C-alpha positions as CSV (number, residue, x, y, z in Angstrom):
1,M,-42.7,-28.6,-35.6
2,F,-40.7,-30.1,-38.6
3,R,-41.8,-29.5,-42.1
4,I,-40.1,-31.0,-45.2
5,I,-40.0,-28.5,-48.0
6,R,-38.1,-30.4,-50.6
7,K,-36.5,-33.8,-51.1
8,S,-33.5,-34.6,-53.4
9,K,-34.2,-36.8,-56.4
10,I,-30.8,-38.4,-56.3
11,N,-30.2,-39.2,-52.6
12,L,-31.8,-38.9,-49.2
13,A,-31.0,-35.2,-48.7
14,R,-33.9,-33.0,-47.8
15,L,-34.6,-29.3,-47.2
16,G,-36.8,-28.6,-44.2
17,E,-37.6,-26.2,-41.4
18,V,-38.0,-26.5,-37.6
19,T,-40.4,-24.1,-35.8
20,T,-39.4,-23.2,-32.2
21,T,-40.6,-20.6,-29.7
22,H,-37.8,-18.3,-30.8
23,G,-38.3,-18.6,-34.5
24,V,-37.8,-21.0,-37.4
25,F,-34.5,-22.4,-38.7
26,K,-34.0,-24.3,-41.9
27,T,-32.3,-27.6,-42.4
28,P,-29.7,-28.8,-43.2
29,I,-28.2,-26.7,-40.4
30,F,-24.8,-26.3,-38.8
31,M,-25.1,-25.2,-35.2
32,P,-22.1,-23.4,-33.8
33,P,-21.4,-24.6,-30.2
34,G,-21.6,-22.0,-27.6
35,T,-20.8,-24.3,-24.7
36,Q,-20.5,-21.6,-21.9
37,A,-23.3,-19.5,-23.4
38,T,-20.9,-17.9,-25.9
39,V,-19.4,-19.0,-29.2
40,K,-15.8,-18.4,-28.3
41,A,-14.2,-15.2,-29.5
42,I,-17.2,-13.7,-31.3
43,G,-20.5,-12.0,-30.3
44,P,-24.1,-12.4,-31.2
45,D,-23.8,-9.6,-33.8
46,D,-21.0,-11.6,-35.5
47,L,-23.2,-14.7,-35.5
48,E,-26.1,-12.8,-37.1
49,S,-23.8,-11.4,-39.9
50,L,-22.5,-15.0,-40.4
51,E,-26.2,-16.1,-41.0
52,A,-26.2,-18.5,-38.0
53,E,-29.8,-19.6,-37.3
54,I,-29.3,-21.6,-34.1
55,V,-26.6,-22.1,-31.5
56,L,-25.9,-24.8,-29.0
57,V,-25.1,-24.5,-25.3
58,N,-24.2,-27.2,-22.7
59,A,-26.5,-27.8,-19.7
60,L,-23.8,-29.4,-17.5
61,H,-21.3,-26.6,-17.9
62,L,-23.9,-24.0,-17.3
63,H,-25.2,-25.9,-14.2
64,L,-21.7,-25.7,-12.8
65,R,-21.2,-22.1,-13.7
66,P,-23.1,-19.7,-13.4
67,G,-26.0,-22.0,-12.5
68,E,-29.4,-22.5,-14.0
69,E,-31.1,-20.6,-11.3
70,L,-29.1,-17.4,-12.1
71,I,-29.8,-17.9,-15.8
72,R,-33.6,-18.2,-15.1
73,Y,-33.5,-15.2,-12.8
74,L,-31.9,-13.1,-15.5
75,G,-34.6,-14.0,-18.0
76,G,-33.4,-17.3,-19.5
77,I,-30.6,-18.2,-21.8
78,H,-31.7,-16.0,-24.7
79,E,-31.6,-12.9,-22.6
80,F,-28.5,-14.0,-20.7
81,M,-26.4,-14.3,-23.9
82,A,-28.3,-11.7,-25.9
83,W,-29.2,-14.2,-28.7
84,K,-32.8,-13.9,-29.8
85,R,-32.9,-16.9,-32.2
86,P,-33.3,-20.6,-31.4
87,I,-30.9,-22.4,-29.0
88,L,-30.4,-26.1,-28.4
89,S,-29.0,-27.3,-25.0
90,D,-27.0,-30.5,-24.8
91,S,-27.9,-32.5,-21.7
92,G,-24.2,-32.9,-20.7
93,G,-24.1,-36.7,-21.0
94,F,-21.0,-36.6,-23.2
95,Q,-19.3,-34.2,-20.8
96,A,-20.1,-36.4,-17.8
97,W,-18.5,-39.3,-19.6
98,S,-15.4,-37.3,-20.6
99,L,-14.8,-36.5,-16.9
100,S,-14.5,-40.2,-16.3
101,Q,-11.6,-40.3,-18.7
102,R,-9.5,-37.9,-16.8
103,G,-6.9,-38.9,-14.2
104,P,-7.9,-39.1,-11.4
105,K,-11.4,-39.9,-12.7
106,L,-13.9,-37.2,-12.0
107,S,-17.1,-39.1,-12.7
108,K,-18.7,-42.4,-12.2
109,I,-21.7,-43.8,-14.1
110,H,-24.6,-45.4,-12.0
111,D,-27.8,-46.9,-13.3
112,N,-29.8,-43.9,-11.9
113,G,-27.4,-41.1,-13.0
114,V,-23.9,-39.7,-13.1
115,E,-21.8,-38.9,-10.0
116,F,-19.0,-36.4,-10.7
117,F,-16.7,-33.8,-9.2
118,S,-16.6,-30.4,-10.6
119,P,-13.4,-29.7,-12.5
120,I,-13.8,-26.0,-11.4
121,D,-13.9,-26.3,-7.6
122,G,-14.0,-30.1,-6.8
123,S,-17.6,-29.9,-5.5
124,S,-19.6,-33.1,-5.7
125,H,-22.7,-33.4,-8.0
126,F,-25.2,-36.1,-9.0
127,I,-27.1,-35.7,-12.3
128,T,-30.2,-37.9,-12.9
129,P,-32.3,-37.7,-16.1
130,E,-34.9,-35.8,-14.1
131,K,-32.3,-33.4,-12.8
132,S,-30.9,-32.9,-16.3
133,I,-34.4,-32.0,-17.7
134,E,-35.0,-29.7,-14.7
135,I,-31.7,-27.9,-15.4
136,Q,-32.6,-27.5,-19.1
137,H,-36.1,-26.3,-18.3
138,K,-34.6,-23.5,-16.2
139,I,-32.0,-22.6,-18.8
140,G,-34.8,-22.2,-21.3
141,A,-33.4,-23.5,-24.6
142,D,-35.8,-24.1,-27.4
143,I,-34.6,-27.7,-28.0
144,I,-33.4,-29.8,-25.1
145,M,-31.8,-33.3,-25.1
146,A,-32.7,-36.4,-23.1
147,F,-30.0,-37.4,-20.7
148,D,-27.8,-40.2,-22.1
149,E,-24.5,-42.1,-21.5
150,C,-21.9,-41.8,-24.2
151,S,-20.0,-45.0,-24.8
152,P,-16.7,-44.8,-26.8
153,D,-15.7,-47.2,-29.6
154,S,-13.0,-48.6,-27.3
155,D,-15.6,-50.2,-24.8
156,D,-16.4,-53.8,-25.4
157,K,-19.8,-54.9,-26.7
158,E,-21.2,-56.0,-23.4
159,Y,-20.5,-52.6,-21.8
160,N,-22.0,-50.8,-24.9
161,R,-25.1,-52.9,-24.5
162,Q,-25.5,-52.0,-20.8
163,S,-24.8,-48.4,-21.7
164,M,-27.4,-48.5,-24.5
165,L,-30.0,-50.0,-22.1
166,R,-29.2,-47.4,-19.5
167,T,-29.7,-44.6,-22.1
168,N,-33.0,-46.1,-23.2
169,Q,-34.2,-46.1,-19.6
170,W,-33.0,-42.5,-19.1
171,A,-34.9,-41.6,-22.3
172,E,-38.2,-42.8,-20.7
173,Q,-37.4,-40.9,-17.5
174,S,-36.5,-37.7,-19.5
175,I,-39.9,-37.9,-21.3
176,K,-41.8,-38.2,-18.0
177,A,-39.8,-35.3,-16.4
178,H,-40.6,-33.2,-19.5
179,S,-44.3,-34.0,-19.7
180,G,-46.5,-30.9,-19.4
181,S,-43.9,-28.6,-20.9
182,S,-45.1,-27.3,-24.3
183,Q,-42.5,-24.6,-24.8
184,Q,-39.4,-26.8,-25.4
185,L,-38.9,-29.5,-28.0
186,L,-37.3,-32.7,-26.6
187,F,-34.9,-34.9,-28.7
188,G,-34.0,-38.5,-27.9
189,I,-30.5,-39.9,-28.3
190,I,-29.6,-43.2,-30.0
191,Q,-26.5,-44.9,-28.5
192,G,-25.0,-48.4,-29.0
193,G,-21.4,-47.6,-29.9
194,P,-20.1,-49.0,-33.2
195,Y,-22.3,-52.1,-33.0
196,L,-25.0,-52.2,-35.7
197,D,-27.3,-54.6,-33.9
198,L,-27.2,-52.5,-30.7
199,R,-27.8,-49.3,-32.7
200,K,-30.8,-50.9,-34.4
201,E,-32.2,-52.1,-31.1
202,A,-31.7,-48.6,-29.7
203,T,-33.2,-46.9,-32.7
204,K,-36.4,-49.0,-32.6
205,F,-36.8,-48.3,-28.9
206,I,-36.0,-44.6,-28.9
207,T,-38.2,-43.9,-32.0
208,S,-41.1,-45.7,-30.2
209,L,-41.2,-42.8,-27.7
210,P,-42.9,-39.5,-28.3
211,F,-39.8,-37.4,-28.9
212,D,-39.8,-34.3,-31.2
213,G,-36.6,-35.3,-32.9
214,F,-33.8,-37.9,-32.8
215,A,-30.1,-37.7,-32.4
216,L,-27.2,-40.1,-33.1
217,G,-24.8,-39.9,-30.2
218,G,-21.6,-41.4,-29.1
219,E,-18.0,-41.2,-30.2
220,T,-18.8,-43.2,-33.4
221,I,-20.7,-40.3,-34.8
222,G,-18.2,-37.9,-36.4
223,Y,-15.0,-39.5,-35.2
224,N,-14.9,-42.6,-37.4
225,M,-16.5,-41.4,-40.6
226,P,-16.5,-44.6,-42.6
227,R,-18.3,-46.3,-39.7
228,T,-20.5,-43.3,-39.2
229,L,-21.7,-43.4,-42.8
230,E,-22.4,-47.2,-42.6
231,L,-24.5,-46.7,-39.4
232,V,-26.4,-43.8,-40.9
233,E,-27.2,-45.8,-44.0
234,E,-28.3,-48.8,-42.0
235,L,-30.4,-46.9,-39.5
236,K,-32.1,-44.3,-41.8
237,S,-34.9,-46.7,-42.8
238,L,-35.8,-47.2,-39.1
239,L,-36.1,-43.5,-38.4
240,P,-39.4,-41.7,-38.9
241,E,-39.3,-39.3,-41.9
242,D,-41.3,-36.6,-40.2
243,K,-38.8,-35.9,-37.4
244,P,-35.4,-34.1,-37.7
245,L,-32.3,-36.2,-37.4
246,Y,-29.3,-34.7,-35.5
247,A,-25.7,-36.1,-35.8
248,M,-24.1,-34.9,-32.6
249,G,-20.6,-33.6,-32.8
250,L,-20.2,-34.1,-36.5
251,G,-18.4,-31.6,-38.7
252,A,-14.7,-31.9,-38.1
253,N,-14.2,-31.9,-41.8
254,P,-16.6,-29.9,-44.1
255,N,-16.9,-32.9,-46.4
256,D,-18.3,-35.0,-43.5
257,I,-21.4,-32.8,-43.5
258,V,-21.8,-33.2,-47.3
259,E,-21.8,-37.0,-46.9
260,V,-24.3,-37.2,-44.0
261,V,-26.7,-34.7,-45.7
262,K,-26.8,-37.1,-48.7
263,R,-27.9,-39.7,-46.3
264,G,-30.7,-37.8,-44.7
265,V,-29.2,-36.0,-41.7
266,D,-30.6,-32.6,-40.9
267,M,-28.6,-31.1,-38.0
268,F,-25.0,-31.2,-36.8
269,D,-22.6,-29.3,-34.6
270,C,-18.9,-29.4,-34.0
271,V,-16.3,-27.3,-32.2
272,N,-13.6,-28.0,-34.8
273,P,-14.1,-25.0,-37.1
274,M,-13.6,-22.6,-34.1
275,R,-10.9,-24.7,-32.4
276,I,-8.6,-25.0,-35.4
277,A,-9.1,-21.3,-36.2
278,R,-7.7,-20.4,-32.8
279,H,-4.7,-22.6,-33.5
280,G,-3.9,-21.0,-36.9
281,D,-5.7,-23.3,-39.3
282,L,-8.1,-21.7,-41.7
283,Y,-10.5,-23.2,-44.3
284,H,-9.6,-22.5,-47.9
285,G,-10.7,-23.9,-51.3
286,K,-13.8,-25.0,-53.1
287,I,-16.8,-25.9,-50.9
288,T,-18.5,-29.3,-51.1
289,T,-15.6,-30.9,-52.9
290,N,-12.5,-32.7,-51.8
291,E,-10.5,-29.7,-53.0
292,N,-11.2,-27.8,-49.8
293,S,-8.2,-27.6,-47.5
294,L,-6.6,-25.8,-44.6
295,I,-3.9,-23.2,-44.6
296,S,-1.7,-22.7,-41.6
297,I,-1.5,-18.9,-41.2
298,S,1.8,-19.2,-39.2
299,N,3.6,-20.4,-42.4
300,S,6.4,-18.0,-43.4
301,K,5.2,-17.9,-47.0
302,F,2.3,-15.7,-45.8
303,K,4.6,-13.0,-44.3
304,D,4.0,-10.5,-47.2
305,D,0.9,-12.1,-48.8
306,N,-1.6,-9.4,-49.4
307,N,-4.4,-11.8,-50.5
308,P,-7.4,-12.7,-48.3
309,I,-7.6,-16.1,-46.8
310,D,-9.9,-17.2,-49.6
311,S,-10.7,-14.9,-52.5
312,D,-14.2,-16.6,-52.9
313,C,-15.2,-15.9,-49.3
314,D,-17.5,-13.0,-48.4
315,C,-16.8,-12.9,-44.7
316,Y,-15.8,-9.7,-42.9
317,T,-12.3,-11.1,-42.4
318,C,-11.7,-11.9,-46.1
319,R,-13.2,-8.6,-47.2
320,N,-10.9,-6.5,-45.1
321,F,-7.7,-8.2,-44.1
322,S,-4.7,-9.9,-45.7
323,R,-3.0,-13.2,-44.9
324,A,0.1,-11.2,-43.9
325,Y,-1.9,-9.2,-41.3
326,L,-3.6,-12.3,-39.9
327,R,-0.2,-14.0,-39.6
328,H,1.1,-10.9,-37.8
329,L,-1.8,-11.0,-35.3
330,Y,-1.4,-14.7,-34.8
331,L,2.3,-14.6,-34.1
332,T,2.0,-11.6,-31.7
333,K,-0.9,-13.4,-29.9
334,E,-3.3,-10.4,-30.5
335,P,-6.9,-11.2,-29.4
336,L,-8.2,-9.7,-32.6
337,Y,-6.8,-12.7,-34.5
338,L,-9.2,-15.1,-32.6
339,R,-12.2,-13.1,-33.7
340,L,-11.2,-12.7,-37.3
341,A,-10.2,-16.3,-37.7
342,T,-13.3,-17.7,-36.0
343,I,-15.5,-15.4,-38.3
344,H,-13.8,-16.9,-41.4
345,N,-14.1,-20.6,-40.4
346,L,-17.7,-20.3,-39.3
347,R,-18.7,-18.4,-42.4
348,Y,-17.1,-21.1,-44.5
349,M,-19.5,-23.6,-42.7
350,M,-22.5,-21.4,-43.3
351,R,-21.6,-21.0,-47.0
352,L,-21.4,-24.8,-47.2
353,I,-24.9,-25.1,-45.7
354,A,-26.3,-22.5,-48.1
355,I,-24.8,-24.3,-51.1
356,L,-26.2,-27.7,-49.9
357,R,-29.7,-26.2,-49.5
358,Q,-29.5,-24.7,-53.1
359,E,-28.4,-28.1,-54.5
360,I,-31.3,-29.9,-52.8
């Protein structure tokens, strides 16, 4: 399932490949999130031209709408969204937690699952580890995630410990619910908040289970980068070398990916490149260095700028359109801007991945 092709001689970076039922993807890999079975503002043909190899969908969102039964009836997630390459489905643990942060709170965590009200229509739902795996089986993604509870940095240590133990129990239940399915790879998630001792305890437990890969979850991963790097460095020796390592939600800054790849992380996803593109911020500058930056396309200095966003970029947007035109689209709220901006920021991430692979 996971083959290491080459290891760096100067750090823990490695070049590998993961084999799934819908093809092989190489690592390190950035996975564009397609939460609602679509990467916002662009189509599958755009993703192919950007050289995306795998995308991510969210099981909880798809359970609420349109429903896993409809997706299965229509041929599974690949047919449903017309994407023939690998897909990873997030179990929805983070989304269930995020509902509990809204006022009034829309979810409540129990030892046997998560009770929540749909933000769409107010309907009541209860997701257990077994139900999460059932949903993901019906959706049909190539890689599915064990159900977990995300605990933010702000929670105290005792709650983080209880949350970690709950996630460990749910991991065992997820494996039992998945047993007998040979078509989908199952990844386990390591929680424990910002506390190193809890993270180590969780790592030892989760890696003792027969998962196909492992993920570092929780708000710590990707939100607090200095602490994230400390945790990755401390935990890497406890993780099996023959399984891929996934840092969930990481990639808000392209340099974050560079740093975790150096420390042996293979997979990552983040909505930030697409989100900031939609709000007018576009990647610019040298890749893999601290010289990369953002330009705000609404800035008046781009009013008559006939240059592309980035003269070194080979994306469709940079090959055909000027900063002045993109600024015009953005200020007039033309839908075309969303597509062109998303193409550029995602291509920047894919170019970053290609350079990292070459350097390894």
